[in-house]
C-alpha positions as CSV (number, residue, x, y, z in Angstrom):
1,M,59.1,42.6,57.4
2,A,62.3,41.7,59.3
3,V,65.1,39.2,60.0
4,Y,64.3,36.4,62.6
5,T,67.1,33.9,61.1
6,T,70.8,34.3,60.3
7,L,71.8,32.6,56.9
8,G,75.4,32.3,56.5
9,A,77.3,33.8,53.1
10,E,77.8,30.3,52.0
11,Q,74.2,28.8,52.7
12,L,72.5,31.8,50.9
13,A,75.4,31.8,47.8
14,S,74.4,28.1,47.7
15,L,70.7,29.0,47.8
16,I,70.6,31.7,44.9
17,D,72.5,29.0,42.7
18,S,69.7,26.6,42.9
19,F,68.2,29.2,40.4
20,D,69.0,30.1,37.5
21,V,69.5,33.5,38.1
22,G,73.6,34.5,37.9
23,A,75.7,34.3,41.0
24,L,75.1,36.3,44.6
25,V,76.5,39.9,44.8
26,S,74.7,40.7,48.4
27,A,72.4,39.8,50.4
28,K,70.8,42.5,52.6
29,G,68.8,42.3,55.7
30,I,65.6,44.5,55.6
31,A,64.2,45.1,59.2
32,E,60.6,46.4,58.2
33,G,57.7,43.8,59.4
34,V,57.2,41.4,61.4
35,S,56.1,38.3,60.1
36,N,59.1,36.4,57.8
37,S,62.5,37.2,57.4
38,N,63.2,39.1,54.3
39,W,67.0,39.8,52.4
40,L,67.8,42.1,49.7
41,I,69.2,40.4,47.1
42,D,71.6,41.1,44.0
43,T,72.8,38.8,41.9
44,T,75.6,38.7,38.9
45,G,72.1,37.9,36.6
46,K,71.6,35.4,33.9
47,D,73.4,37.3,31.4
48,G,75.6,39.4,33.5
49,S,74.0,42.8,33.0
50,G,72.7,42.3,37.5
51,A,69.5,41.6,38.7
52,R,67.7,42.0,41.8
53,F,64.9,39.9,44.1
54,I,63.4,39.6,47.5
55,L,64.3,36.6,49.3
56,T,61.8,35.5,52.2
57,M,61.9,32.9,54.9
58,Y,58.6,32.2,56.3
59,E,58.6,32.2,60.5
60,Q,55.7,32.5,63.1
61,R,52.0,32.8,61.3
62,T,52.9,31.8,57.6
63,E,52.5,28.3,57.6
64,V,54.2,26.1,54.6
65,A,50.3,24.2,53.5
66,D,49.8,28.1,52.7
67,L,52.8,28.7,50.5
68,P,51.2,27.2,47.3
69,F,47.9,29.6,47.9
70,F,50.1,32.4,48.6
71,L,52.5,31.7,45.8
72,G,50.4,30.6,43.6
73,L,48.5,33.8,43.7
74,L,51.8,36.2,43.0
75,D,52.1,34.3,39.8
76,H,48.2,34.0,39.0
77,L,47.9,38.1,39.7
78,S,51.4,38.8,38.0
79,A,50.0,36.5,34.4
80,K,47.4,39.3,35.0
81,G,48.6,41.8,34.7
82,C,48.6,43.1,37.6
83,P,51.4,45.0,39.6
84,V,52.6,41.7,41.7
85,P,56.0,39.6,41.9
86,A,55.9,36.9,40.5
87,T,57.6,34.0,42.0
88,I,61.0,32.9,41.1
89,H,61.1,28.7,40.5
90,D,63.9,27.0,41.0
91,R,66.1,24.8,38.4
92,Q,63.5,21.8,39.5
93,G,60.6,24.1,39.3
94,R,60.4,24.1,42.9
95,A,58.2,27.8,44.3
96,F,59.8,27.2,47.6
97,Q,62.2,25.4,49.3
98,M,62.7,23.7,53.2
99,I,65.9,25.1,54.8
100,E,66.5,24.1,58.3
101,G,62.6,23.1,58.7
102,K,61.6,26.8,57.1
103,A,60.5,27.4,54.2
104,V,62.2,30.3,51.8
105,A,60.8,31.8,48.6
106,L,62.7,33.8,45.7
107,I,60.5,37.0,44.7
108,E,60.8,39.4,41.9
109,F,61.5,42.7,42.6
110,L,59.7,45.2,41.5
111,P,60.7,48.9,41.0
112,G,59.4,52.0,43.2
113,V,58.7,53.0,46.8
114,S,56.4,52.9,49.6
115,V,55.3,56.2,50.8
116,S,54.6,57.5,54.4
117,K,52.5,60.4,53.5
118,P,50.1,59.3,50.3
119,T,48.9,62.0,48.4
120,V,45.3,62.1,47.4
121,G,46.3,61.2,43.7
122,Q,48.4,57.9,45.4
123,A,45.6,57.1,47.4
124,E,43.1,57.0,44.6
125,A,45.4,55.0,42.8
126,V,45.4,52.2,45.7
127,G,42.1,52.0,45.6
128,A,41.6,51.1,42.3
129,A,44.7,49.4,42.9
130,L,42.9,47.0,44.8
131,A,39.8,46.4,43.2
132,S,41.9,45.6,40.0
133,V,43.2,42.7,42.8
134,H,39.6,41.2,43.3
135,L,38.1,41.1,39.8
136,A,41.7,39.7,38.5
137,A,41.5,37.0,41.5
138,A,38.2,35.9,40.5
139,D,39.4,32.8,38.8
140,F,42.1,31.6,40.9
141,A,41.5,28.3,41.9
142,N,42.4,28.0,45.4
143,A,40.9,29.0,48.6
144,R,42.3,30.1,52.1
145,E,40.1,30.3,55.3
146,N,41.1,33.7,56.8
147,S,43.8,32.5,59.7
148,M,43.4,36.1,60.7
149,G,39.3,36.3,61.3
150,P,37.6,37.3,64.2
151,A,38.4,33.7,66.8
152,A,42.0,34.6,66.0
153,W,41.4,38.4,67.2
154,Q,39.8,37.0,70.2
155,Q,42.5,34.5,70.9
156,L,45.8,36.8,70.4
157,L,44.4,39.6,72.8
158,G,43.3,37.1,74.9
159,D,47.1,35.9,74.9
160,C,47.8,39.2,75.8
161,G,46.0,39.2,78.9
162,E,44.7,42.3,81.4
163,E,48.6,42.5,82.6
164,G,49.4,42.4,79.7
165,L,47.3,44.7,77.7
166,A,47.9,47.1,80.6
167,S,51.2,47.1,80.1
168,I,51.0,48.8,77.0
169,D,48.5,51.3,77.8
170,P,46.3,51.4,81.4
171,A,42.9,51.9,79.1
172,L,43.7,49.5,76.7
173,A,41.9,46.1,78.4
174,A,39.1,48.3,78.6
175,L,38.6,49.4,75.1
176,V,39.3,45.3,73.6
177,A,36.7,44.6,76.5
178,Q,34.6,47.1,74.9
179,H,34.8,46.4,71.7
180,L,35.8,43.2,70.5
181,P,33.1,41.1,71.4
182,A,30.5,43.8,70.5
183,T,32.5,44.0,67.1
184,I,32.2,39.8,66.9
185,A,28.6,39.3,67.7
186,A,27.3,42.1,64.6
187,W,30.1,40.8,62.5
188,P,28.3,40.1,58.8
189,S,28.5,37.0,56.5
190,G,27.3,36.9,53.1
191,L,29.3,39.8,51.8
192,P,30.3,39.5,48.4
193,G,34.0,38.2,48.1
194,G,37.0,35.7,47.0
195,V,40.6,36.4,47.6
196,I,41.9,39.3,49.6
197,H,45.7,41.3,50.3
198,A,43.8,41.9,54.2
199,D,47.3,43.8,55.0
200,L,47.4,46.5,51.9
201,F,49.7,49.4,54.2
202,P,51.9,51.3,52.9
203,D,54.5,49.6,53.7
204,N,53.0,47.2,50.7
205,V,52.5,49.0,48.1
206,L,55.5,50.3,46.2
207,M,54.6,53.4,43.5
208,L,57.0,55.6,41.4
209,G,54.4,59.1,41.4
210,K,50.7,58.5,41.5
211,E,51.3,54.7,39.6
212,V,50.9,51.9,41.3
213,T,54.3,49.7,40.7
214,G,54.2,46.6,43.1
215,L,51.2,45.6,45.4
216,I,53.9,43.1,47.3
217,D,53.6,40.7,51.0
218,F,50.8,38.7,50.2
219,Y,51.9,36.9,53.1
220,F,47.5,36.9,54.9
221,A,46.1,37.1,51.3
222,C,42.8,34.5,51.7
223,T,39.1,34.4,50.8
224,D,36.7,37.2,52.6
225,S,34.8,39.8,51.4
226,F,36.2,42.4,49.6
227,A,34.3,45.1,51.8
228,Y,36.6,44.2,54.9
229,D,39.3,44.6,52.4
230,I,38.3,47.8,52.0
231,A,38.7,48.6,55.9
232,V,41.9,47.5,56.1
233,T,43.0,49.1,53.7
234,H,41.1,52.6,54.5
235,A,42.4,52.7,58.5
236,A,46.1,51.6,56.9
237,W,46.2,54.8,54.5
238,C,43.6,57.4,55.4
239,F,45.5,57.8,59.4
240,D,49.2,59.5,60.3
241,G,51.2,57.0,61.5
242,W,50.2,57.1,65.2
243,G,46.2,56.7,64.6
244,R,45.6,60.4,66.2
245,T,44.8,62.5,62.8
246,F,42.2,61.4,60.1
247,S,42.1,62.6,56.4
248,P,39.1,62.6,54.9
249,E,40.2,63.6,51.6
250,L,42.5,60.6,51.5
251,S,39.6,58.2,52.4
252,S,37.0,59.7,49.9
253,A,40.3,59.6,47.2
254,L,40.5,55.6,48.0
255,L,37.1,54.9,48.1
256,S,36.6,56.8,45.3
257,G,39.4,54.5,43.4
258,Y,38.0,51.3,44.2
259,R,34.2,52.5,43.2
260,S,36.1,53.3,39.6
261,V,36.9,50.3,39.1
262,R,34.4,47.8,41.1
263,P,31.2,50.1,42.5
264,L,30.2,48.2,46.5
265,S,26.6,46.6,46.7
266,T,24.0,48.7,48.7
267,E,25.4,46.1,51.6
268,E,28.8,46.4,51.4
269,Q,28.1,49.9,52.3
270,A,26.1,49.5,55.2
271,A,28.8,47.4,56.5
272,L,31.8,49.6,56.0
273,P,31.2,51.0,59.3
274,L,31.5,47.6,61.3
275,L,34.1,46.0,59.0
276,A,36.5,48.9,59.7
277,R,36.1,48.5,63.6
278,G,37.2,45.3,62.8
279,A,40.2,45.8,60.7
280,A,40.9,48.3,64.0
281,L,41.0,45.8,66.0
282,R,42.5,43.0,64.0
283,F,46.2,44.7,63.9
284,L,45.6,46.1,67.4
285,A,45.5,42.0,68.3
286,T,48.4,41.3,66.6
287,R,50.6,44.5,67.4
288,A,49.8,43.8,71.1
289,Y,50.9,40.4,70.7
290,D,53.7,41.4,68.8
291,W,54.8,43.6,71.4
292,I,54.6,41.9,74.3
293,N,56.1,38.7,72.8
294,T,59.5,39.7,70.1
295,P,62.6,38.9,71.1
296,A,64.8,41.4,72.5
297,D,67.7,40.3,70.0
298,A,64.9,39.9,66.8
299,L,66.2,42.3,64.4
300,V,62.7,44.3,63.8
301,T,61.1,47.1,64.6
302,R,57.8,46.8,66.7
303,K,55.0,48.7,65.8
304,D,53.1,50.3,68.6
305,P,49.6,48.9,69.7
306,M,48.1,52.1,70.3
307,A,48.0,53.1,66.3
308,F,45.1,50.7,66.3
309,A,43.5,51.7,69.3
310,R,42.8,55.2,68.5
311,R,41.5,53.8,65.0
312,L,38.9,51.5,66.6
313,Q,37.4,54.9,68.9
314,F,37.4,57.0,65.7
315,Y,35.7,54.2,64.0
316,A,33.2,53.5,66.9
317,D,32.0,57.1,67.3
318,P,29.0,57.7,66.1
319,A,29.6,60.7,64.4
320,N,32.6,59.5,62.0
321,G,29.5,56.7,60.8
322,G,29.8,59.1,57.5
323,I,32.9,59.3,56.6
324,F,32.7,55.7,53.8
325,A,29.3,57.3,52.3
């Protein structure tokens, strides 16, 4: 989440008035994340008791053509009982509108907080919630190719160039050259799959104690292997923020929680170490590109690419191959 586009008070009030949610009371920009512009919206509510929503303007990597998939998925999972926010449709039944050539959507606000230092119990709950989403989406009618798959990593890192990568860290270009081609060449196919979240970081999970109250930001969701989604979530949850310290306890809890809902096949189990290297490369690629290309005046917090370079080195070390057992 971030704010790249400024919307005036009159624009926001007029937009909110097109939904049956009461009048706009306040709108606050949200600075976390890097992909879309987001505001926390408070309204009077339909009955005057107040209501809260998230307003998203889609920027950068989100294509308007993908919005029926993303927003339809939110509604599908919410209807299935998953802790996922539903889309608020406007008075004309639209899930999104266009403003100045950009799409905007109003999303249900869910309670809870994003944890910065997850506990074992929280990691286990997140693993179970991820598996529940995989199962609940089995009858979702739409599909979407993973636009941030191996070809995208290669493109983004190539666009960064050796000099750009070196501006982040002198050793980064060599690390990418060592691991990117080998990971892409060995990338597995034919694993069990369906709709995945593909970006389930702690800041995309809302919790109250050990309870998962919200899974949010599905704007990288796609059709891919379930095990890859596990690898992404593992890389996001089982290290400190700098990628320097790995937690075996969080790893074990996350995997145990997932397996308690959806057991893994032998092929999935065997593929996890490679998929984890791919997950590290995926976020290294996007963070490096954003680090170099984020506008200086954007209300956005850039994220350190080296945090995932360190994860990549960890996953590539043969001594760590047993962590997924």
